C-alpha positions in Angstrom: 0.0 0.1 -0.1 1.7 3.3 -1.1 1.9 5.8 1.7 -0.1 8.7 2.5 2.4 11.2 3.8 6.2 11.6 4.5 7.7 11.3 7.8 10.9 12.9 8.9 12.9 10.4 11.1 14.8 13.4 12.7 12.1 15.7 13.8 9.0 13.3 13.4 7.1 16.1 11.0 4.4 14.6 8.7 4.8 16.0 5.0 2.1 16.0 2.5 4.1 15.7 -0.8 7.6 14.9 -1.9 7.9 19.0 -2.6 7.3 19.7 0.8 10.0 17.1 1.9 12.4 18.7 -0.3 11.7 22.3 0.9 11.8 20.5 4.8 15.2 19.1 3.8 16.5 22.2 2.3 15.6 24.4 5.3 16.6 21.7 8.0 19.2 19.6 6.4 17.1 16.6 7.7 17.4 13.7 5.1 15.9 10.6 6.9 12.4 10.3 5.2 10.3 7.3 5.2 6.7 6.4 3.8 3.7 6.6 6.3 0.4 5.3 6.2 -0.8 8.1 8.5 -2.4 11.0 6.2 -1.7 14.3 7.2 -4.6 16.0 9.4 -6.7 18.2 7.5 -9.7 19.9 9.4 -12.1 22.3 7.4 -14.2 25.1 9.3 -17.8 24.6 8.3 -18.3 28.2 8.7 -15.7 29.8 6.6 -13.7 26.8 4.7 -10.6 27.5 6.4 -8.4 24.3 6.3 -6.2 23.7 9.1 -3.3 20.8 9.0 -2.9 20.7 13.0 -5.0 20.9 16.3 -2.7 24.2 17.0 -4.2 25.8 13.8 -7.6 24.7 14.9 -7.2 26.5 18.3 -5.8 29.6 16.8 -8.5 29.7 14.2 -11.1 29.3 17.0 -9.4 31.9 19.3 -9.4 34.5 16.0 -12.6 34.1 14.7 -14.8 32.4 17.1 -15.7 29.5 14.7 -16.3 26.3 16.8 -17.2 23.6 14.2 -14.8 21.8 12.0 -15.1 18.8 9.6 -12.3 16.1 9.4 -11.4 15.6 5.6 -8.2 14.1 6.4 -9.0 10.6 4.6 -10.8 12.4 2.0 -7.9 14.6 0.7 -5.5 11.9 1.7 -3.3 11.1 -1.9 -0.6 8.2 -2.2 3.0 9.6 -2.2 4.4 9.3 -5.6 8.2 8.8 -5.0 8.8 8.9 -8.7 7.7 12.6 -9.2 10.6 14.6 -10.0 11.1 17.9 -8.0 11.2 21.3 -9.9 14.5 22.2 -11.1 16.4 24.2 -8.6 16.6 27.0 -11.3 12.8 27.2 -11.4 12.9 27.9 -7.4 15.8 30.3 -7.3 14.9 32.4 -10.2 12.7 35.6 -10.3 10.4 36.5 -13.1 11.8 38.5 -15.9 10.5 42.0 -16.2 7.9 43.1 -18.9 11.0 44.8 -20.8 13.0 41.8 -20.4 15.1 42.9 -17.7 17.7 40.4 -16.4 16.2 38.1 -13.5 17.6 38.1 -10.2 18.3 35.1 -8.3 15.6 34.1 -5.6 16.2 31.8 -2.8 14.4 30.7 0.2 14.9 32.8 3.2 17.2 31.2 6.0 15.5 30.7 9.3 16.1 29.1 12.6 16.4 25.2 12.0 15.5 24.4 15.5 12.2 26.7 15.7 11.2 25.1 12.3 11.2 21.9 13.5 9.3 22.7 16.6 6.7 24.4 14.3 6.5 21.6 12.0 6.1 18.9 15.4 3.1 21.3 16.2 1.5 20.3 12.8 2.5 23.6 10.7 3.4 23.1 7.2 6.9 23.9 6.3 6.0 26.5 3.9 3.6 28.2 6.6 6.3 27.8 9.3 9.0 29.4 7.3 7.1 32.3 6.1 6.0 32.5 10.1 9.4 32.7 11.1 10.7 35.1 8.3 8.3 37.6 9.0 8.0 37.8 12.7 11.8 38.4 12.7 12.8 34.9 13.3 12.9 35.6 16.9 10.7 33.4 19.2 8.1 30.5 18.6 5.4 32.5 20.3 6.1 35.5 17.8 5.8 32.9 14.9 2.4 31.6 16.1 0.8 35.0 16.7 2.2 35.9 13.0 0.0 32.8 11.6 -2.9 33.7 13.8 -2.8 37.3 12.3 -2.2 36.4 8.7 -4.2 32.9 8.4 -6.4 34.3 6.0 -3.9 35.5 3.5 -4.3 33.8 0.0 -0.4 33.2 0.1 0.1 31.9 3.7 0.9 28.1 2.4 3.3 29.6 -0.2 7.0 29.3 0.3 8.5 32.9 0.8 11.1 33.7 -1.6 13.4 36.7 -1.2 16.4 37.8 -3.4 19.8 36.3 -2.5 21.3 39.5 -1.6 18.3 39.9 1.1 19.0 36.3 2.4 20.8 36.6 5.7 21.5 34.0 8.1 19.5 33.9 11.3 21.2 35.8 14.4 22.9 34.0 16.9 21.7 34.4 20.6 24.9 36.6 21.2 24.0 38.8 18.3 20.4 39.0 19.4 21.3 40.2 22.7 23.9 42.8 21.5 21.1 43.9 19.2 18.6 44.0 22.0 20.9 45.9 24.2 21.7 48.6 21.3 18.2 49.2 21.0 17.6 49.5 24.6 20.2 52.1 24.8 19.0 54.0 21.9 15.7 53.9 23.4 17.3 55.2 26.8 18.9 58.1 25.0 15.8 58.9 23.4 13.9 59.1 26.7 16.9 61.1 28.1 16.3 63.9 25.3 13.0 63.9 25.7 13.1 64.4 29.3 15.5 67.3 28.8 13.4 68.8 26.5 10.2 68.9 28.5 12.4 70.3 31.8 13.5 73.0 29.6 9.8 73.9 28.6 8.9 73.3 32.3 11.5 76.2 33.2 10.3 78.6 30.3 6.7 78.0 32.0 8.1 78.8 35.6 10.0 81.6 34.3 6.7 83.2 32.2 4.6 82.6 35.5 6.9 84.2 37.6 7.1 87.4 35.5 3.4 87.4 35.4 2.8 87.2 39.2 5.7 89.9 39.7 3.7 92.1 37.1 0.3 91.6 39.0 1.9 92.2 42.3 3.4 95.7 41.3 0.0 96.3 39.9 -1.9 95.6 43.0 0.8 97.5 45.1 0.3 100.6 42.6 -3.7 100.4 43.0 -3.4 100.0 46.9 -1.0 103.1 46.9 -3.7 105.2 44.9 -6.4 103.7 47.1 -4.5 105.2 50.1 -4.1 108.8 48.5 -7.6 108.8 47.6 -8.3 108.0 51.2 -6.5 110.4 52.4 -8.0 113.2 50.1 -11.3 112.2 51.1 -10.3 112.6 54.6 -8.9 116.1 54.5 -12.2 117.1 52.4 -14.2 115.6 55.0 -12.2 117.2 57.8 -12.4 120.7 56.0 -16.3 120.3 56.1 -16.3 119.6 59.5 -14.5 122.4 60.4 -16.7 124.8 58.2 -19.9 123.1 60.0 -18.1 124.1 63.3 -17.2 127.4 62.2 -21.0 128.2 61.1 -22.1 126.9 64.3 -20.1 129.2 66.2 -21.2 131.8 64.1 -24.7 131.2 65.0 -24.2 130.5 68.7 -22.2 134.2 68.7 -25.6 135.7 67.0 -28.1 133.8 69.4 -26.0 135.3 72.3 -26.0 139.0 70.8 -29.7 138.5 70.5 -30.5 137.4 74.0 -28.4 140.4 75.3 -30.6 142.8 73.1 -27.2 143.6 70.9 -27.6 144.4 67.5 -26.3 141.7 64.8 -22.9 141.8 64.1 -22.3 143.8 60.9 -20.2 141.3 58.4 -18.2 144.1 57.2 -17.0 145.1 60.8 -16.6 141.2 62.1 -13.7 140.4 59.6 -11.4 142.7 61.3 -12.0 141.3 64.6 -11.0 137.9 63.2 -7.2 138.0 64.4 -8.4 139.0 67.7 -9.9 135.3 68.0 -6.7 133.8 67.1 -5.5 135.0 70.4 -8.0 133.0 72.2 -7.1 130.0 74.4 -8.2 127.7 71.5 -4.6 128.4 69.8 -2.6 126.8 73.1 -2.2 123.6 71.1 -0.1 124.9 68.8 3.0 123.8 70.3 2.2 120.1 70.2 1.1 120.7 66.8 4.3 122.1 65.7 5.9 119.2 67.5 3.9 116.6 65.6 5.2 118.0 62.5 8.9 117.5 63.9 8.3 114.1 65.0 6.5 113.2 61.6 9.6 114.6 59.7 12.0 112.8 62.3 10.1 109.6 61.8 10.2 109.9 58.1 14.0 110.7 57.8 14.7 107.6 60.0 12.7 105.3 57.8 14.2 106.8 54.3 18.0 106.6 55.9 17.3 102.9 56.8 14.9 101.9 53.9 16.3 98.5 53.2 16.0 97.8 56.6 12.4 97.6 57.4 12.5 95.0 60.3 15.1 97.2 62.1 12.9 100.4 61.5 9.7 98.9 62.5 11.6 97.3 65.6 13.1 101.0 66.6 9.4 102.8 66.1 8.0 99.9 68.8 10.9 100.6 71.3 10.3 104.5 71.0 6.5 103.7 71.6 7.3 101.8 74.7 9.8 104.8 76.0 6.7 107.1 75.3 3.8 104.9 76.7 6.0 104.0 80.0 6.6 107.8 80.9 2.9 108.6 79.9 1.6 105.9 82.2 3.9 106.4 84.9 5.2 109.9 85.1 6.6 109.9 88.8 8.7 106.9 87.9 12.4 108.2 87.2 13.5 104.9 85.8 11.1 105.3 83.0 12.5 108.8 82.3 16.2 108.2 82.5 18.1 106.1 79.5 21.6 105.6 79.4 23.1 106.4 76.1 25.7 103.6 76.0 23.3 100.9 76.9 23.9 97.8 74.1 20.2 97.1 73.8 19.4 100.8 73.4 22.3 101.3 70.8 21.1 98.4 68.8 17.5 99.2 68.7 17.3 103.2 68.5 20.6 105.0 69.3 22.6 103.7 66.0 19.7 104.5 63.9 19.3 108.2 62.2 16.8 110.5 64.0 16.4 108.0 67.1 17.7 110.1 69.6 16.3 113.3 68.3 13.0 112.2 68.2 13.2 111.5 72.3 14.7 115.0 72.4 11.5 116.4 70.6 9.6 114.6 73.2 11.4 116.5 76.1 14.5 114.6 76.8 17.5 116.3 77.5 21.4 114.8 77.7 23.1 115.2 81.2 26.2 114.1 82.7 28.2 115.0 79.7 26.1 113.3 77.3 25.9 109.8 79.3 22.3 109.8 79.8 18.8 111.1 78.5 16.6 112.5 81.1 13.2 113.8 81.1 12.7 115.6 84.4 9.2 115.4 85.9 8.4 119.1 85.8 8.6 118.8 81.8 6.6 115.8 81.3 4.1 117.1 78.8 1.2 114.6 78.7 -0.3 115.8 75.3 3.4 115.8 73.8 3.7 112.4 74.6 0.1 111.5 73.3 0.9 113.0 70.1 4.2 111.1 70.0 2.3 108.2 70.5 -0.1 108.9 67.6 2.6 109.4 65.3 4.5 106.2 66.1 1.1 104.3 65.8 0.7 105.7 62.5 4.2 105.1 61.3 3.9 101.6 62.5 0.3 100.6 61.0 0.7 102.6 57.7 2.8 100.5 55.0 3.5 103.3 52.9 4.7 105.7 55.9 7.7 107.5 54.5 7.3 106.4 50.8 5.4 109.2 49.5 
C-alpha cells in the first residue's frame, strides 16, 4: 500500500508531498524520510472553509474567529505519495520572474530561518512553507512570535506558499549573542531618546516657570500701585471731610455768637466789621495746642527721615518705632517713675534698637528728653513731662507702624 505522507525521521514531522519533503530538507538539512500510512491531518472550518493541518492551527482559528465547528477531511484529501515524481529544477525555485521589458532576472532563494524553531513548528502540525513564512516575517525571534503571526495572517491567500527573497537579502539568522547585542543596542537607543525628551520637557517647564514668575511679579506691582492710589484717595477724602467738619463748626460758632447777641439785646454783628476782629479770635486760648501741633510735624519728619535713611531695613526700622513707643508709653503711664524717664545712651540694647539709627535720639529730644552728665544719659525731668506731647508722639508712632506706605510718599 502506498504511503499517504512522508515522515521525517529526524524531527517526526508529517509532510504531504515530495515537494514539501524537499523544502523541509533544504531548510533543516534533515535527510531521513520514510513513507507513512498516516495521512496529514486536514480539518476544515464549516463556517468559513478554512483548512487547518494541526490542532494548534484549529485552536488559533477558534481564538481569532470564534468558529467552533470543523469537519475532518483527512481521509478524503489523503493521496498516495508518488516517490517517482521529479522535483522542480532548482533554477525554477531560485529565479525571479523576468520583467516586462526583458530585464535580467535576479536569483531568488528561500530565506534562512532558525532550524530548531522550524522543527518545533512542524512538530506542532504547521506546514514547512507556513512555518518558514511565519518565522521569516516575525523576525525569526521566538516560537510565540511566529504563532502569533500565523494567527494574524491565516486568511492570507499565500500563507501556505514558500516565501522567496533575493539572494542578496537572504541573511542567516542571528545567533543568541548577536540578538542580545542587538537588543542592548535598541535599549540604549531608546534610553538616550528618553533622556533627550526629558531634557526638552524640563526646558519647557523652566520656561513656563519663568513666564509665570514674571506674570506674578507684574500682578503684584499692579496691586501695590492700586493700593497706593487707594490710600492717596482715602487721604484726600479725609482732608475734604475734615475741611467740611471745620466749616460746620465755624458756622455753628457764628450761629451761637449771633444767638448770644440776640439774647443780650445787642444788634446783629455787621459782617463788614466782623472781619477785622478775626485776628483777635486767634489770640483766644483755643490756639494753645499750637506747640504740640508744631512738635507733631517735627516728630513726623524725624520718623520719616529715620525710615528713609534705613529704607532697606524694614524690620529694624519697625523695631525702632516699637521701642520708641514703649519709652513714650512708659513715661505717659508712670510720670513719677524716674527709671522710665532716664535712659543710658551707651546701653547696648538701646544702641542696637534706637541709638544707632539716624533720628532715634532726636525723636526723644523732641518729646522733652535732654542729655545730662556729659551726654551719658537722656533724662526727662518730672516738671517737663507734657502728656499732650507724649500723646502726640504715641499717635505718630502708631501711624508710622501701621501704615505700610509711611515715609514712601
